[in-house]
N, C-alpha and C positions, 0 to 999 in steps of 0.2 A: 184467656181461658186455655185450659190444657186440652190439646187435640186428642181425641179418643180414636181407636181403630174403628173401621167401618161397622163391625157388629154392634157397637154401642152408640153410634152416632144418632140413632133414633132417640136415644135417651139424653143426648147431650145438646139440647136446644139452648140451654143455659148451663154450662158445665160448672158444677159446684163440687169441689174436691176437699174433703176435710180429713186431716190426720190430727186428732185432738186428744190430748192427755189431760183431762180435767177431772176434778174430784166429783164423782157422781152424787155425793151427798151435799154438795154446796148448794144452798137454796137460792143464791143470787142468779141474776140473768147474765148471759153472755152479752146481750145487747137488747135495747128496746127501740122499736121503730114505730113512732106514732103511738097508736094504741096496741100495737103488736109486740110480742116478746120472743126473743130467741133464747130459750133456756139452755142452761148447761147440760141438763139431762137430755134434751133433744139432740144437741150436738154430740154429746158423748155416745148416744145410741147410734149415731151415724158413722162412728169410727170404722167398724169392720166393713160396712158397705162401701164407704169411699176409699178405704184401703184396697178393697177388691177392684174398684174402678181404676185406681192408680196403677195397680198391677197389670190390668189389661192395656192401659195406655202406654206404660213405660216412660211416662213424662214426669218431671218434677212438679211439685205443687208449691207455688210461691217462690220468691227470691229472697234469700236471707240478706239482711242489712248488717254490715259490720261483722261482729262476732255472734250474731243471732243464730240460733239453731234452725235447721231445716224445719223441724216440727213447729217452731214458733212462727216461721214464715208461712207455713201451710195454714196455721190457725188464723192468721191475719187475712190471708187470701180467702179462706172459707167464710169468715165473718162478712167480708165485703160482699161476697156473692149472696150470702144469706140475707143481708140487708136489702140488696136489690130484689131478691125474691119476695121479701115481706112487702115491699112497695108494690110489686106486681100483684100479690095476693089481695092487697087493699083495693086495687083497681078492679080485680075480678069480682070481689064482693059487691062493690058499688054498682057494677054493670052486669051482675048476675051471669058471669061467665062460668061455664062448667066444662069438665072434660068428659068426653064420651067413653064409657067403659070399654067399648069395642076398640078404641084407639089405644088404650092401655094394653089390652090383650094383644093387639097387633104388634106393639112395640116389643113386648116380651117374646112373642113368637119369632120376630126378626132377630132378637138377641140370641135365642136358642139356636136358630138356624145358622147364625154366624159363628157360634161356638161349637157346632157339630151335633146339635140335638139337645133334647130335654135332659137326657141323662148326663151329658157333658156339662151342661150348665149347673145341674144339681150338684155334681161332684165339685166343681170349682167354687160354688157358693159354700158348700160344706167345708172345704179347705180354708176358706176365708172367714168362716164363722158368720156368714150372712144368710138370711132366710129369703125365700122367694117373696114373702109378703113385704119385706123391706124394699126389694127391688121394684115390686109393683107400686108401692107408695112413692118411691123415688120417681118412677116413670110418670105417675100422675102429677106430681109436683112440677116436673119439667114441661110436661105437655100443657099444664095450666099457664106457665110463663109464656110458652109459645102462643097460646090463645090470646094472651094479653098483648103480646107483640103484634100479632095480626090485627087486633082490634085498634090498637093505638095507631098503627101505620095506616089502616083504612080510614080512620078518623082524621088524620092529619095530612096524609098524602093524597090530596084531592086532585081533580083534573087540572086545575090551574098550577098547582105545585109540580105535577108531573110534566106539564108542558114547559114550565120554566126550566126544569132539570133537562129536558130534551134540548132546548135551545142552548143551555149552558154547556152541554156535552155533545153538541152537534158534530164536532170533529170525530168523535168516536163512532158515529153512525154514518159517516161519509167515507166511501171507498173511492180511491184514485188508482188509475192506471196511467203511468207516466213513462215516456221514453226520452232519451237525450242523445245528443251527439257532442262529444268533447273534443276540442282542438286546442292547439297551443296559442294561437294568436287571433286577434279580433278580425283581421282581414279574412281569414278562412271562415270564421263564424258568420261574417256578413255575407260572404259568397254563398255559403250553404243555406242560410236563412232566406236568401232571395230566391233560390232555385227549388228548394225541397218542398214537397207536398206530402199530405198524409199517405198517399199511395206509394210514394218513393222513399219515405222516411227510413224504413227498415233497411233497404238495400244501401242507402247513402250512409247509414250508421255503420253497417258492416264494412263498408269500403273506407270510410274516413275517420271514424271515431277512434280516439286514442285510449278510450276506456274499453280495454279488451274484454273484460268480463261481461259488460252489457252489449258490446258490439256484436258478439256472436248471437245475441238474442234480438238483433235488429234494433239495438239501443234501448230495449225494454228494461225498466227498473223493477218490473213486477207490479203486483197489485197489493195495496196495503191501505190501512185506514188513514184518514187525513191526520189524525192524532199521531200515529206512528211516523208518518211522512214528516211532520213538523219537528219531531224529536230527533230524527235520524239524519236529516240533510241540512246543508248550509242555509242560513236564513235568507240570503239573497236568492238562492235557487228556489227555496220554498215560496218566497214572495212572488217571484216571476211566474212560477207554475200556477199558483192559486189565482193570479190575475187573468189567466187564460180561460176561455170557454172550452168545453169539450170539443175536440177536433181541431183546435187552433194550434199554431206553431209560433213560438216566440222569436224575437230578434235575439242578437247576441247578449248573453248574460255572463258576467264575470264572477268567478269565485276563486278561492285560493288554488283550486285544482286546474284552472284554465278558463277557457271560453266555451259556453254551452249554447246549443240550440235545443229548445225543449218542446216536446209534443205532449199535450194533455190529451190522451186517447179517450178517456171517459172519466166522469165524476158522478157517482151514484149516491143519492142520499136516501137512507132507509126511512120509510114513512113512520110517523109517530106511532100508529097502531101496531106496526110490526115489531116495535121495540118497547112497547108499553110494559110487558112483563119484565124485561131486562131492567128497565128504569126503576120499577117497583123494587126489584131485588137489590139493585145497587143502592137505592136511597133508604131502604128499610132500616139497616143498622144505624145510620146516622139519625134518622127520625126517632128511633127507639131510644138511643143514647141521649138525645136532646131531651126527650120526655123524662128520662131518669134524672138528668141533671136538674130539671125543673122541680121534680118531686123532692129531691134532696134539699132544695132551697126553701121548701114550704113544710117539711116534715121534721119533727124533732127526733134526732137519733142520738142515743147515748150508748157508748161502748164501755163495758167493764174494763177499767184501766189495766187489769192484769193481762189483757189480751192485746192492748195497743191503744192508739188514739185515732178517733175517727176524723177524717178530713172531709168536711162538708162540701168542699168545692169539687173534689175529684171522686168522692165515694170510696176511697181507699181506707183501709185500716193500717195506720203507720205504727212502727215500733216506738215504744217509749224508752228514752235513755235513762239509765240508772247508774249507780256506782259500779255495778258489775260491768258496765259497758264503757266506762271512762278509762282512758289510758292511765298507766301507772303515774301516780303523783298528781293526778287531776284533782281539783277541789271544787266545791260549790254544789255538787250533786249529792243529795241525801236519799234519793230513791223514795220520795214522799208518797208515791202511789203504791208502794209495796211491791212493785214489779221487779223482776230480775232480768238479766240479759237474755234469758230464753223466752220469757213471756209465755210460758206454756200453760200457766194456770193450774199446775199440778200441786 
């Protein structure tokens, strides 16, 4: 998805950006999704609106493949997003999900404020050839997709699934405070481990540790999550640390840096209820994308070949190769779909 600046993020729950050069009089569909249709007229009517949003974001739409034009890449990207939106609309209809008019108004108000007021928004819309009604309809569409996402996540991410995610990611919710004393040989490490206590650890580290950066902090390596700790430190050092109980001091532990005596000062695990909201936020995109993948597997999707080829597995609209895309001298491609290298449908 194309990242939009803060003023339009309220509209960008599912970012759909279309730069589309189609023949407005063409009666065929850009795509059909189950019983739904994405008409060329509908997409053509979105050109100015999505051009306006692209101008605000300053980001490209779609990634050209080979000698494909940027416009064709945007068209494929747009169709892929519109197909996802059609699937969401079908769910909304089946489950009687609706968008509150007040939420639409609030989204437009936030957009106005972000752009410097109603007059500033009106002027920018006028320059882009976009009406306020178009923006309002777009906000309603995206808010509906957001409502579908919330419903799907609530339906699928139950208590058991959240607790499974909590256990699987427990290292992210565990905070460690660790100190160490680094010396060059085992004998010194054994002597220190035999004599040091939690109360004398800091002074001993200042006096004996060869790790000068931590020694001045009494051997402290700071406070960090267990996940960070595991990714940043030597596996042997990590294993010895995690084997300790809070307050315990290890025996000699060897790594490439030398010999360590480790003090696990504290280990705090955030309770499930304290991180429930974070778990939901972290899991929601995966849950929603899994739902979309399932819908793609059970829904008939047909894309007009002038715009590309639909990949049922990924939900992407891929470019169709033709004679215009083959290197000089290539044979065997006759462009039977009637598409060109640009795939713009113009």
